[in-house]
ZAPAKOL-388831 format. One record per residue (C-alpha): residue in three letters; x, y, z. Coordinates in Angstrom, 1 decimal. Example, Ala and Ser with C-alpha at 12.3 -4.5 7.8 and 13.67 -1.06 7.14 Angstrom:
BEGIN
PT,ALA,12.3,-4.5,7.8 $
PT,SER,13.7,-1.1,7.1 $
# end
This chain:
BEGIN
PT,MET,46.5,3.5,22.4 $
PT,THR,49.4,3.4,20.0 $
PT,SER,47.2,1.9,16.9 $
PT,PHE,44.3,4.4,18.0 $
PT,LEU,46.9,7.0,17.7 $
PT,LYS,48.2,6.1,14.4 $
PT,PHE,44.5,5.8,13.2 $
PT,ILE,43.8,9.1,13.8 $
PT,PHE,46.7,10.4,12.2 $
PT,ARG,45.6,8.1,8.9 $
PT,LEU,42.3,9.6,9.3 $
PT,ALA,44.0,13.2,9.5 $
PT,LEU,45.7,12.6,6.4 $
PT,LEU,42.9,11.3,5.0 $
PT,PHE,40.9,14.3,5.1 $
PT,VAL,43.7,16.0,3.8 $
PT,ILE,43.9,14.3,0.8 $
PT,ALA,40.4,14.7,0.1 $
PT,ALA,40.4,18.0,0.6 $
PT,LEU,43.4,18.6,-2.1 $
PT,ILE,41.5,16.1,-4.6 $
PT,PHE,37.9,18.1,-4.0 $
PT,LEU,39.8,21.8,-4.5 $
PT,LYS,41.6,19.7,-7.7 $
PT,TRP,38.5,17.9,-8.9 $
PT,PRO,36.5,18.7,-12.4 $
PT,PHE,33.0,19.7,-12.0 $
PT,THR,32.3,19.2,-15.5 $
PT,LYS,30.1,16.2,-16.7 $
PT,PRO,31.4,13.9,-19.1 $
PT,SER,29.9,14.3,-22.7 $
PT,VAL,27.3,12.4,-24.1 $
PT,PRO,27.1,11.7,-27.9 $
PT,ALA,24.1,10.8,-30.0 $
PT,ALA,22.2,7.6,-29.5 $
PT,ASP,22.9,4.9,-31.4 $
PT,ASN,19.1,4.1,-31.9 $
PT,GLU,16.9,6.4,-33.2 $
PT,GLN,13.5,4.7,-31.5 $
PT,PRO,14.3,4.7,-27.9 $
PT,VAL,13.5,1.2,-25.7 $
PT,ASP,11.4,1.6,-23.2 $
PT,VAL,13.7,0.8,-20.0 $
PT,VAL,17.5,0.4,-19.1 $
PT,LEU,17.7,-0.7,-15.8 $
PT,ILE,21.4,0.3,-14.2 $
PT,GLY,22.7,-2.8,-12.2 $
PT,GLY,22.8,-6.2,-11.8 $
PT,GLY,21.1,-6.6,-8.2 $
PT,ILE,18.0,-7.7,-6.9 $
PT,MET,16.5,-4.4,-7.1 $
PT,SER,16.9,-4.2,-10.6 $
PT,MET,15.8,-7.5,-11.0 $
PT,THR,12.6,-7.4,-9.4 $
PT,LEU,11.7,-4.4,-11.1 $
PT,ALA,11.8,-6.0,-14.6 $
PT,THR,10.3,-9.0,-13.2 $
PT,TYR,7.4,-6.8,-12.6 $
PT,LEU,7.7,-4.8,-15.7 $
PT,GLN,7.7,-7.8,-17.7 $
PT,GLU,4.7,-8.8,-16.3 $
PT,LEU,2.9,-5.8,-16.8 $
PT,GLU,3.9,-4.6,-20.2 $
PT,PRO,5.5,-7.9,-21.8 $
PT,THR,6.1,-6.3,-25.2 $
PT,TRP,8.3,-3.4,-23.5 $
PT,LYS,12.4,-3.6,-24.3 $
PT,ILE,14.0,-3.6,-21.3 $
PT,HIS,18.0,-3.7,-21.2 $
PT,ALA,20.3,-4.0,-18.0 $
PT,TYR,23.7,-3.3,-17.6 $
PT,GLU,25.9,-4.8,-15.3 $
PT,ARG,29.9,-3.8,-14.9 $
PT,LEU,30.8,-7.1,-13.3 $
PT,ASP,30.6,-10.9,-15.0 $
PT,ALA,27.9,-11.8,-13.3 $
PT,VAL,24.5,-10.6,-11.8 $
PT,ALA,24.0,-10.3,-7.9 $
PT,LEU,28.0,-10.0,-7.1 $
PT,GLU,27.9,-7.0,-4.9 $
PT,SER,25.7,-6.2,-2.2 $
PT,SER,22.8,-9.2,-3.5 $
PT,ASN,25.3,-11.7,-2.9 $
PT,GLY,24.8,-13.9,-0.2 $
PT,TRP,27.9,-13.5,1.9 $
PT,ASN,27.8,-9.6,0.9 $
PT,ASN,24.4,-9.2,3.1 $
PT,ALA,23.2,-10.9,6.4 $
PT,GLY,20.5,-12.6,4.9 $
PT,THR,17.8,-11.7,7.2 $
PT,GLY,14.4,-11.6,5.9 $
PT,HIS,13.5,-8.2,7.8 $
PT,SER,10.3,-8.6,9.9 $
PT,GLY,10.9,-6.4,12.8 $
PT,PHE,10.4,-9.9,14.7 $
PT,ALA,14.1,-9.6,16.3 $
PT,GLU,15.7,-5.9,15.4 $
PT,LEU,15.4,-4.2,18.4 $
PT,ASN,16.1,-0.5,17.1 $
PT,TYR,13.1,-0.9,15.0 $
PT,THR,11.2,-0.3,18.6 $
PT,PRO,12.3,2.7,20.2 $
PT,MET,11.2,3.1,23.7 $
PT,LYS,9.4,6.9,24.8 $
PT,ASP,8.5,7.7,27.8 $
PT,GLY,8.7,4.7,28.8 $
PT,VAL,6.2,3.1,26.1 $
PT,VAL,7.6,0.7,23.2 $
PT,GLN,6.7,2.5,20.1 $
PT,THR,6.1,-0.7,17.5 $
PT,THR,4.9,1.4,14.2 $
PT,ARG,7.9,0.8,12.5 $
PT,ALA,8.4,-2.8,13.2 $
PT,VAL,4.6,-3.3,12.0 $
PT,ASN,5.6,-1.5,8.7 $
PT,ILE,8.5,-3.4,8.3 $
PT,ALA,6.8,-6.4,8.9 $
PT,GLU,3.8,-5.6,6.3 $
PT,GLN,6.8,-5.0,3.8 $
PT,PHE,7.8,-8.2,4.2 $
PT,GLU,4.9,-9.8,3.5 $
PT,VAL,4.7,-8.1,0.2 $
PT,SER,8.1,-9.5,-0.8 $
PT,ARG,6.5,-13.1,0.5 $
PT,GLN,3.7,-12.5,-1.9 $
PT,PHE,6.0,-11.2,-4.5 $
PT,TRP,7.9,-14.9,-4.4 $
PT,ALA,5.3,-16.9,-4.1 $
PT,HIS,3.8,-15.7,-6.9 $
PT,GLN,7.2,-16.1,-9.0 $
PT,VAL,7.0,-19.7,-7.7 $
PT,ASN,3.6,-20.4,-8.5 $
PT,ARG,4.2,-19.2,-12.0 $
PT,GLY,7.2,-21.4,-12.4 $
PT,ALA,9.6,-18.1,-13.0 $
PT,MET,11.2,-19.2,-10.1 $
PT,SER,12.0,-22.6,-8.4 $
PT,ASN,12.7,-24.6,-5.4 $
PT,PRO,12.1,-22.4,-2.9 $
PT,LYS,14.4,-24.0,0.0 $
PT,GLU,17.2,-22.6,-2.3 $
PT,PHE,16.5,-18.9,-1.5 $
PT,ILE,14.4,-18.6,1.7 $
PT,ASN,14.4,-21.3,4.6 $
PT,ALA,12.6,-20.9,7.9 $
PT,THR,15.0,-19.3,10.6 $
PT,PRO,13.4,-18.5,13.8 $
PT,HIS,14.3,-15.0,15.0 $
PT,MET,15.2,-13.9,18.8 $
PT,SER,16.0,-11.1,20.2 $
PT,LEU,18.5,-12.0,23.2 $
PT,VAL,19.3,-8.9,26.3 $
PT,TRP,20.7,-9.1,29.5 $
PT,GLY,20.9,-6.7,32.1 $
PT,ASP,18.1,-5.2,34.3 $
PT,GLN,17.1,-2.0,32.0 $
PT,ASN,17.3,-4.4,28.7 $
PT,ILE,15.3,-7.0,30.2 $
PT,ASP,12.3,-4.8,31.1 $
PT,PHE,12.4,-3.3,27.7 $
PT,LEU,12.6,-6.6,26.1 $
PT,THR,9.4,-7.5,28.5 $
PT,LYS,7.3,-4.3,27.2 $
PT,ARG,8.5,-5.1,23.6 $
PT,HIS,7.0,-8.5,23.4 $
PT,ALA,3.8,-7.2,25.4 $
PT,GLU,3.4,-4.6,22.8 $
PT,LEU,4.0,-6.5,19.9 $
PT,ILE,1.8,-9.8,20.3 $
PT,LYS,-1.0,-7.1,20.2 $
PT,ASN,-0.5,-7.3,16.6 $
PT,PRO,-1.7,-10.2,14.3 $
PT,LEU,1.5,-10.1,12.3 $
PT,PHE,3.3,-11.1,15.5 $
PT,TYR,1.2,-13.9,16.9 $
PT,GLY,2.8,-16.5,18.2 $
PT,MET,6.2,-14.8,19.1 $
PT,GLU,7.2,-16.5,22.3 $
PT,PHE,9.1,-14.4,25.4 $
PT,SER,11.3,-16.4,28.4 $
PT,THR,14.0,-15.1,31.0 $
PT,GLU,14.7,-18.7,31.7 $
PT,GLN,18.1,-20.0,30.7 $
PT,ALA,17.1,-23.7,30.0 $
PT,LYS,13.9,-22.5,27.9 $
PT,ILE,16.6,-20.2,25.7 $
PT,ALA,19.1,-23.0,25.3 $
PT,GLU,16.2,-24.8,23.8 $
PT,TRP,15.9,-22.1,21.2 $
PT,ALA,19.6,-21.5,20.8 $
PT,PRO,21.8,-23.5,22.6 $
PT,LEU,25.0,-21.9,21.5 $
PT,THR,24.1,-18.8,23.1 $
PT,MET,23.5,-20.5,26.6 $
PT,GLU,26.1,-22.8,27.0 $
PT,GLY,28.9,-22.0,29.3 $
PT,ARG,27.3,-18.8,30.7 $
PT,ASP,27.3,-17.5,34.1 $
PT,PRO,24.0,-19.4,35.7 $
PT,GLN,23.5,-16.4,37.4 $
PT,GLN,23.3,-13.7,34.9 $
PT,LYS,19.9,-12.3,34.0 $
PT,VAL,19.0,-13.2,30.6 $
PT,ALA,15.6,-12.5,28.7 $
PT,ALA,14.6,-13.5,24.9 $
PT,THR,12.1,-13.9,22.4 $
PT,TYR,11.5,-16.2,19.5 $
PT,MET,9.6,-16.2,16.7 $
PT,PRO,9.3,-19.6,14.4 $
PT,LEU,8.1,-17.3,11.4 $
PT,GLY,11.3,-15.5,10.8 $
PT,THR,13.6,-16.8,7.7 $
PT,ASP,17.0,-16.7,6.2 $
PT,VAL,17.1,-15.6,2.6 $
PT,ASN,19.9,-15.6,-0.3 $
PT,PHE,18.9,-12.6,-2.2 $
PT,GLY,21.6,-13.5,-4.7 $
PT,VAL,19.9,-16.8,-5.6 $
PT,ILE,16.7,-14.9,-6.1 $
PT,THR,18.3,-12.7,-8.3 $
PT,GLN,20.0,-15.4,-10.1 $
PT,GLN,16.7,-17.0,-10.6 $
PT,LEU,15.1,-13.8,-11.6 $
PT,THR,17.3,-13.1,-14.1 $
PT,ALA,16.8,-16.5,-15.7 $
PT,ASN,13.5,-16.1,-16.4 $
PT,LEU,13.7,-12.5,-17.6 $
PT,GLN,16.0,-13.7,-20.2 $
PT,LYS,13.5,-16.3,-21.8 $
PT,ASN,11.8,-13.2,-23.1 $
PT,PRO,13.2,-11.7,-26.1 $
PT,ASN,12.5,-8.4,-25.4 $
PT,PHE,14.7,-8.5,-21.9 $
PT,SER,18.6,-8.2,-22.8 $
PT,LEU,21.0,-8.5,-20.3 $
PT,HIS,24.8,-6.7,-21.0 $
PT,LEU,27.4,-8.3,-18.5 $
PT,GLN,30.7,-6.6,-18.2 $
PT,HIS,29.1,-3.1,-19.5 $
PT,GLU,29.5,0.1,-17.3 $
PT,VAL,27.8,2.8,-17.1 $
PT,ARG,29.6,6.6,-17.7 $
PT,ALA,27.7,9.2,-18.5 $
PT,LEU,23.7,9.4,-18.8 $
PT,ARG,21.9,13.1,-20.2 $
PT,GLN,18.5,14.1,-20.6 $
PT,ASN,17.0,15.0,-24.2 $
PT,GLU,14.4,17.7,-24.8 $
PT,ASP,11.8,15.2,-25.3 $
PT,LYS,12.4,14.1,-21.7 $
PT,THR,14.2,10.7,-23.1 $
PT,TRP,17.5,9.7,-21.6 $
PT,ASN,20.8,8.9,-23.2 $
PT,ILE,22.8,6.6,-21.7 $
PT,THR,26.4,6.0,-22.4 $
PT,TYR,28.1,2.7,-21.5 $
PT,TYR,31.6,1.1,-22.0 $
PT,ASP,32.1,-2.5,-22.8 $
PT,LEU,34.8,-3.8,-20.5 $
PT,LYS,35.5,-7.1,-22.8 $
PT,GLY,35.4,-5.3,-26.0 $
PT,ASN,36.5,-2.0,-25.3 $
PT,THR,33.8,-0.1,-26.9 $
PT,GLU,31.7,2.9,-26.2 $
PT,LYS,28.0,3.3,-27.5 $
PT,THR,25.0,5.1,-26.3 $
PT,ILE,21.8,4.0,-26.1 $
PT,LYS,18.1,6.0,-25.9 $
PT,THR,15.6,5.2,-23.5 $
PT,LYS,12.3,6.6,-22.3 $
PT,PHE,13.1,5.4,-18.5 $
PT,VAL,16.1,4.8,-17.0 $
PT,PHE,16.2,2.8,-13.2 $
PT,ILE,19.6,3.3,-11.4 $
PT,GLY,19.3,0.3,-9.0 $
PT,ALA,23.6,0.4,-8.7 $
PT,GLY,23.9,-0.1,-5.0 $
PT,GLY,26.7,2.1,-3.6 $
PT,ALA,27.3,3.6,-7.3 $
PT,THR,23.7,4.9,-7.5 $
PT,LEU,24.6,8.3,-5.9 $
PT,LYS,27.5,9.0,-8.6 $
PT,LEU,25.4,7.9,-11.6 $
PT,LEU,22.4,10.1,-10.0 $
PT,GLN,24.8,13.1,-9.8 $
PT,LEU,25.7,12.7,-13.3 $
PT,SER,22.3,13.0,-14.1 $
PT,ASP,22.2,16.0,-13.5 $
PT,ILE,18.6,16.3,-12.1 $
PT,PRO,17.7,19.1,-8.9 $
PT,GLU,16.6,16.5,-6.9 $
PT,SER,20.3,14.8,-7.4 $
PT,LYS,21.7,18.0,-5.5 $
PT,ASN,20.1,16.8,-2.4 $
PT,TYR,22.1,14.0,-1.4 $
PT,ALA,25.7,12.7,-0.4 $
PT,GLY,27.1,9.5,0.7 $
PT,PHE,28.8,8.1,3.7 $
PT,PRO,30.4,4.2,2.7 $
PT,VAL,30.6,1.8,5.6 $
PT,GLY,31.8,-1.9,5.2 $
PT,GLY,31.1,-4.6,7.3 $
PT,GLN,33.0,-7.4,8.7 $
PT,PHE,31.8,-10.8,10.2 $
PT,LEU,32.9,-14.1,11.7 $
PT,SER,32.7,-17.2,10.0 $
PT,PHE,32.0,-20.4,11.4 $
PT,GLU,32.3,-23.8,8.9 $
PT,ASN,32.7,-26.6,11.2 $
PT,PRO,29.3,-28.3,11.1 $
PT,ASP,30.1,-29.5,14.7 $
PT,ILE,28.9,-25.7,15.5 $
PT,THR,27.2,-24.9,12.8 $
PT,THR,24.3,-27.4,13.3 $
PT,ARG,23.6,-26.9,16.3 $
PT,HIS,22.4,-23.5,16.0 $
PT,ASN,19.4,-22.6,14.1 $
PT,ALA,18.1,-18.6,14.5 $
PT,LYS,19.2,-15.1,13.8 $
PT,VAL,20.0,-14.0,17.4 $
PT,TYR,20.1,-10.1,17.5 $
PT,GLY,21.3,-8.2,20.5 $
PT,GLN,21.2,-4.5,21.8 $
PT,ALA,23.6,-2.2,20.0 $
PT,GLU,25.7,-0.3,22.5 $
PT,THR,25.0,3.0,24.0 $
PT,GLY,26.1,5.5,21.7 $
PT,ALA,26.7,2.7,18.2 $
PT,PRO,24.9,3.2,14.9 $
PT,PRO,21.8,1.4,14.5 $
PT,MET,24.0,-1.0,11.3 $
PT,SER,26.1,-1.9,14.5 $
PT,VAL,23.2,-4.2,16.2 $
PT,PRO,25.2,-7.7,16.8 $
PT,HIS,23.3,-10.9,15.6 $
PT,LEU,24.7,-14.5,15.8 $
PT,ASP,22.8,-15.8,12.3 $
PT,THR,22.0,-19.3,10.9 $
PT,ARG,23.0,-18.8,7.1 $
PT,ARG,22.5,-20.9,4.4 $
PT,LEU,25.1,-20.6,1.6 $
PT,ASP,26.2,-22.7,-1.2 $
PT,GLY,24.8,-25.4,-0.5 $
PT,LYS,26.0,-25.9,3.4 $
PT,GLN,24.7,-24.1,6.5 $
PT,THR,27.2,-21.7,8.2 $
PT,MET,27.3,-19.4,11.1 $
PT,LEU,28.2,-15.6,11.2 $
PT,PHE,29.0,-13.3,13.9 $
PT,GLY,28.9,-9.5,13.7 $
PT,PRO,28.9,-6.9,11.9 $
PT,PHE,32.0,-5.3,13.0 $
PT,ALA,32.1,-1.8,10.9 $
PT,LEU,34.8,-1.5,8.3 $
PT,TYR,35.3,2.5,7.2 $
PT,SER,36.6,2.9,3.5 $
PT,THR,36.0,5.4,0.7 $
PT,LYS,35.1,2.6,-1.7 $
PT,PHE,31.1,2.8,-2.5 $
PT,LEU,31.0,-0.6,-3.8 $
PT,LYS,33.1,-4.0,-2.8 $
PT,ASN,34.8,-3.9,-5.9 $
PT,GLY,34.9,-0.1,-6.5 $
PT,SER,37.3,2.7,-6.1 $
PT,TRP,39.1,4.1,-3.6 $
PT,PHE,38.0,7.6,-5.3 $
PT,ASP,34.4,7.0,-5.1 $
PT,LEU,33.9,9.0,-1.8 $
PT,PHE,35.6,11.9,-3.4 $
PT,SER,34.0,12.0,-6.8 $
PT,ALA,31.0,12.1,-5.4 $
PT,THR,31.7,15.0,-3.3 $
PT,ASN,30.6,18.3,-4.6 $
PT,THR,29.8,22.0,-3.9 $
PT,HIS,26.1,21.1,-3.3 $
PT,ASN,26.8,18.6,-0.7 $
PT,VAL,30.4,19.4,1.2 $
PT,LEU,28.9,21.6,3.5 $
PT,GLY,26.1,19.1,4.5 $
PT,MET,28.8,16.2,4.4 $
PT,ILE,30.9,18.2,7.3 $
PT,THR,28.1,19.3,9.6 $
PT,VAL,27.1,15.7,9.4 $
PT,GLY,30.3,14.2,10.5 $
PT,ILE,30.3,17.2,13.3 $
PT,ASP,27.1,16.3,14.6 $
PT,ASN,27.8,12.5,14.7 $
PT,LEU,31.4,12.8,16.4 $
PT,ASP,30.2,9.5,18.4 $
PT,LEU,29.9,7.5,15.4 $
PT,VAL,33.1,8.7,14.4 $
PT,LYS,34.4,7.7,17.8 $
PT,TYR,32.9,4.0,17.0 $
PT,LEU,34.6,3.8,13.5 $
PT,VAL,37.9,4.6,14.5 $
PT,ALA,37.3,2.0,17.6 $
PT,GLN,36.0,-0.6,15.0 $
PT,ASN,39.0,-0.3,12.7 $
PT,THR,41.2,-0.8,15.6 $
PT,LEU,39.9,-4.0,17.0 $
PT,SER,42.0,-6.8,17.4 $
PT,ALA,41.2,-10.6,17.1 $
PT,GLU,41.0,-10.8,21.0 $
PT,ASP,38.6,-7.8,20.9 $
PT,ARG,36.5,-9.2,18.2 $
PT,GLN,36.2,-12.5,20.4 $
PT,ALA,35.4,-10.6,23.6 $
PT,GLU,32.3,-9.4,21.8 $
PT,LEU,31.6,-13.1,20.5 $
PT,LEU,31.8,-14.4,23.9 $
PT,LYS,28.7,-12.1,25.0 $
PT,TYR,26.7,-14.2,22.4 $
PT,TYR,28.5,-17.5,22.1 $
PT,PRO,29.9,-17.9,25.8 $
PT,SER,31.8,-21.3,24.7 $
PT,ALA,33.5,-20.2,21.6 $
PT,LYS,36.9,-20.7,20.6 $
PT,GLN,39.1,-18.2,19.3 $
PT,ASP,40.3,-20.7,16.8 $
PT,SER,36.6,-21.6,15.2 $
PT,TRP,36.1,-18.6,13.3 $
PT,LYS,37.7,-16.4,10.6 $
PT,LEU,37.2,-12.9,9.7 $
PT,ILE,35.3,-12.4,6.5 $
PT,THR,34.6,-9.1,4.5 $
PT,ALA,31.3,-8.5,3.6 $
PT,GLY,29.7,-5.9,1.2 $
PT,GLN,29.9,-2.1,1.1 $
PT,ARG,26.9,0.0,2.0 $
PT,VAL,26.2,3.6,1.4 $
PT,GLN,24.8,5.8,4.4 $
PT,ILE,22.2,8.4,3.0 $
PT,ILE,23.4,12.0,3.7 $
PT,LYS,20.6,14.3,2.8 $
PT,LYS,19.5,18.1,2.7 $
PT,MET,16.2,18.3,4.4 $
PT,PRO,13.2,21.1,3.3 $
PT,ASP,14.2,22.9,6.1 $
PT,GLY,17.9,23.5,5.1 $
PT,SER,19.1,21.0,7.8 $
PT,THR,21.4,17.6,7.0 $
PT,VAL,20.6,14.4,8.6 $
PT,LEU,22.0,10.8,8.2 $
PT,GLN,19.9,8.2,7.4 $
PT,PHE,19.8,4.5,7.7 $
PT,GLY,17.5,3.3,5.0 $
PT,THR,16.3,2.7,1.8 $
PT,GLU,14.8,6.0,-0.5 $
PT,VAL,13.2,6.2,-3.8 $
PT,VAL,14.1,9.4,-5.9 $
PT,VAL,12.2,10.4,-9.2 $
PT,ASP,12.9,13.3,-11.1 $
PT,GLU,9.7,16.0,-12.1 $
PT,ASN,9.1,13.9,-15.0 $
PT,ARG,8.8,10.4,-14.0 $
PT,THR,11.2,9.5,-16.8 $
PT,LEU,14.2,8.8,-13.6 $
PT,ALA,14.2,6.8,-10.3 $
PT,ALA,17.0,5.7,-8.2 $
PT,LEU,17.5,3.6,-4.9 $
PT,LEU,19.7,5.2,-2.4 $
PT,GLY,20.7,4.1,0.8 $
PT,ALA,21.1,0.1,2.7 $
PT,SER,19.1,-1.9,5.1 $
PT,PRO,16.5,-3.0,5.4 $
PT,GLY,17.1,-3.2,1.4 $
PT,ALA,16.9,-6.7,-0.3 $
PT,SER,14.7,-7.9,1.9 $
PT,THR,12.0,-5.4,1.0 $
PT,SER,12.6,-5.3,-2.8 $
PT,PRO,9.3,-6.0,-4.2 $
PT,PRO,8.0,-3.7,-1.9 $
PT,ILE,10.3,-0.5,-2.5 $
PT,MET,10.0,-1.4,-6.4 $
PT,LEU,6.1,-1.6,-6.0 $
PT,SER,6.7,2.5,-4.9 $
PT,VAL,9.1,3.0,-7.5 $
PT,LEU,6.2,1.6,-9.9 $
PT,GLU,4.0,4.3,-8.5 $
PT,LYS,6.0,6.8,-8.3 $
PT,ALA,7.0,7.0,-11.9 $
PT,PHE,3.8,5.1,-13.5 $
PT,PRO,0.9,6.4,-11.0 $
PT,VAL,-1.4,6.3,-13.8 $
PT,LYS,-1.0,3.0,-15.1 $
PT,MET,-0.7,1.8,-11.6 $
PT,LYS,-4.3,2.9,-11.5 $
PT,GLN,-5.5,1.7,-14.3 $
PT,ASP,-3.9,-0.8,-17.0 $
PT,TRP,-2.0,-2.0,-14.2 $
PT,ALA,-4.1,-2.4,-11.2 $
PT,ALA,-5.6,-5.9,-11.9 $
PT,LYS,-2.3,-7.6,-12.6 $
PT,VAL,-0.7,-6.1,-9.9 $
PT,LYS,-3.5,-7.5,-7.4 $
PT,GLU,-2.8,-10.8,-8.9 $
PT,ILE,0.9,-10.5,-7.9 $
PT,ILE,0.3,-9.2,-4.8 $
PT,PRO,-3.1,-10.1,-3.6 $
PT,SER,-2.8,-8.0,-0.3 $
PT,TYR,-2.0,-4.7,-2.4 $
PT,GLY,-3.3,-1.6,-1.1 $
PT,GLN,-4.3,-3.4,2.3 $
PT,LYS,-2.7,-3.6,5.8 $
PT,LEU,-2.6,-7.2,6.7 $
PT,ASN,-2.0,-6.2,10.4 $
PT,GLU,-5.4,-4.8,10.4 $
PT,SER,-7.0,-7.8,9.6 $
PT,THR,-6.5,-11.2,11.2 $
PT,GLU,-8.7,-12.9,8.5 $
PT,LEU,-6.4,-11.3,5.5 $
PT,THR,-3.2,-12.4,7.4 $
PT,ASN,-4.4,-15.9,7.8 $
PT,LYS,-5.3,-15.7,4.3 $
PT,ILE,-2.2,-14.3,2.7 $
PT,ARG,0.6,-16.3,5.0 $
PT,ARG,-1.1,-19.6,4.1 $
PT,MET,-0.9,-19.0,0.6 $
PT,THR,2.8,-17.6,1.1 $
PT,SER,3.9,-20.5,3.6 $
PT,GLU,2.6,-23.2,0.9 $
PT,ALA,4.1,-21.7,-1.9 $
PT,LEU,7.9,-20.9,-0.2 $
PT,GLN,7.4,-24.3,1.8 $
PT,LEU,7.4,-22.3,5.2 $
PT,PRO,6.1,-22.5,8.6 $
PT,TYR,2.5,-21.2,9.1 $
PT,ILE,0.8,-20.1,12.2 $
PT,GLU,-2.9,-19.6,12.6 $
PT,VAL,-3.9,-16.4,14.3 $
PT,PRO,-7.4,-16.8,16.2 $
PT,THR,-9.6,-14.6,15.3 $
PT,ALA,-10.1,-13.1,18.3 $
PT,GLN,-6.4,-12.3,19.1 $
PT,ALA,-4.9,-12.5,22.9 $
PT,ALA,-1.7,-12.7,23.2 $
PT,PRO,-0.3,-16.5,23.7 $
PT,ALA,-0.2,-18.3,27.0 $
PT,VAL,1.3,-21.3,25.7 $
PT,THR,3.9,-22.3,23.3 $
PT,ILE,2.2,-22.2,19.6 $
PT,PRO,3.7,-24.7,17.7 $
PT,ALA,4.3,-23.7,13.6 $
PT,VAL,2.5,-26.0,11.4 $
PT,GLN,4.9,-27.2,8.5 $
PT,ILE,3.0,-26.5,5.3 $
PT,PRO,3.3,-29.7,3.2 $
PT,THR,4.6,-29.4,-0.7 $
PT,VAL,16.9,-1.3,28.1 $
PT,THR,16.4,1.2,26.7 $
PT,PRO,17.6,1.6,22.9 $
PT,ALA,21.0,2.7,22.1 $
PT,THR,21.4,6.7,22.1 $
PT,ALA,21.2,7.6,18.3 $
PT,PRO,23.7,10.0,16.8 $
PT,LYS,22.6,13.5,15.8 $
PT,SER,21.4,14.5,12.9 $
PT,LEU,19.5,10.9,12.2 $
PT,ASN,15.9,10.4,10.7 $
PT,PRO,15.2,7.9,13.6 $
PT,GLU,12.4,6.7,10.9 $
PT,MET,15.2,5.3,8.7 $
PT,GLN,17.3,3.7,10.6 $
PT,ALA,17.9,0.1,10.6 $
PT,PRO,20.7,-2.9,11.3 $
# end
């Protein structure tokens, strides 16, 4: 109780400081000088993560002669949210994430899970295309087959998972998913989750062999290396964008600071994409486009328990997702994950929420305050009041002891020893606070593309599922910013990159098999043939290796379609 009161006191003090800073904060935008280049470049990308490099890769294929400049304030790409240690590395396909399938009136709703699965199939096609054309290499360095599992206990949760499995396997994209309530069978899938468990405890699990573990940092690095082979692409590391202004001719002046050379310059561009992770909100606000006034940000960090002992990590080969506790937010869904990072297999359990006013792991403690203004402060207060359960959850998370974390771990790894793990801090996320057309304000857990009315600026806000769906998200940027080109000049090339573009795999068994067979071969992943007359699998279905409950109650003011772990 003492630690809880101390945290409350610190939180109250933080709000007082925030209020004082807010009252004194200068609301004038920084000045933007004339550009150093008279002829504008075609595209400026702000941020050196997977989003910017994915968009640049699309554009370099679609318009090889376009001049593209990318600016990253750190000394290498993929050091923030895209870095393998800063995210869960899940190839989000809706296989295991229970919050993607809410229950309504006793019926499990699968629309969100199917949509996520469709998006990840687009990602697989994009990466497969890059491998096939030599832009990326050695798929096992960035994507590996890792079964996705859901694990629950208790009659209510078991009933939910039973219904979820029955509904999902009606869809071609989920064919091959197995279900069991037998501890012995679940132990075959994920032995660590059953060892030491009470044999009388009722449990249930689903198992999908087509799941993946993805290292988005390696993907970013490989895409960047290939982009740099084109003389029309320029990467500027240790360059921080500090201001941007739209000119009368609708071009943009972007002012950046060379952190190594201590010089400031301004570049003119026809189009700008802000893909700077948590920093995107502040940069979007600096653009002063009308759309920027509809957003605020809610920063949340994450911590994981990391296991490095090979005697443990080599005995777990799955991503095991559980059910969020009642009242907990979607990003709190616990999972025990196999990861392949820095050339070795490791295991992570979490996340445990970490509150910080930073928008980036390498950001400033003043990030939250500098992004608070007269347009969004009332909405932020409203969301805070409407989501007291979330505030309570964050307070509880920030007061957890090592023993508390161990207790959570034992629910998924019953025989775990406290000295077998260490606590690590992952990346920082900024959840979206958005003003809706009806004037209300909601807290969204997901991503959102913002494009100005002139289609000269695009920005990506939010977090999960994020990186795993970066190719379809960047396709939506292209569709919104360049609608005519996407329908005419670029149409054929886009279909070459994404063969299923404009179609839904889940609506065609034949298309599902064709695309998955192709991507599985290129990415060296397992493949399961979906029968033409699909039915629920009655027996265990082997994955062919291609050679070469009721969901937790959500906080108020949430857009449920944007929730994600």
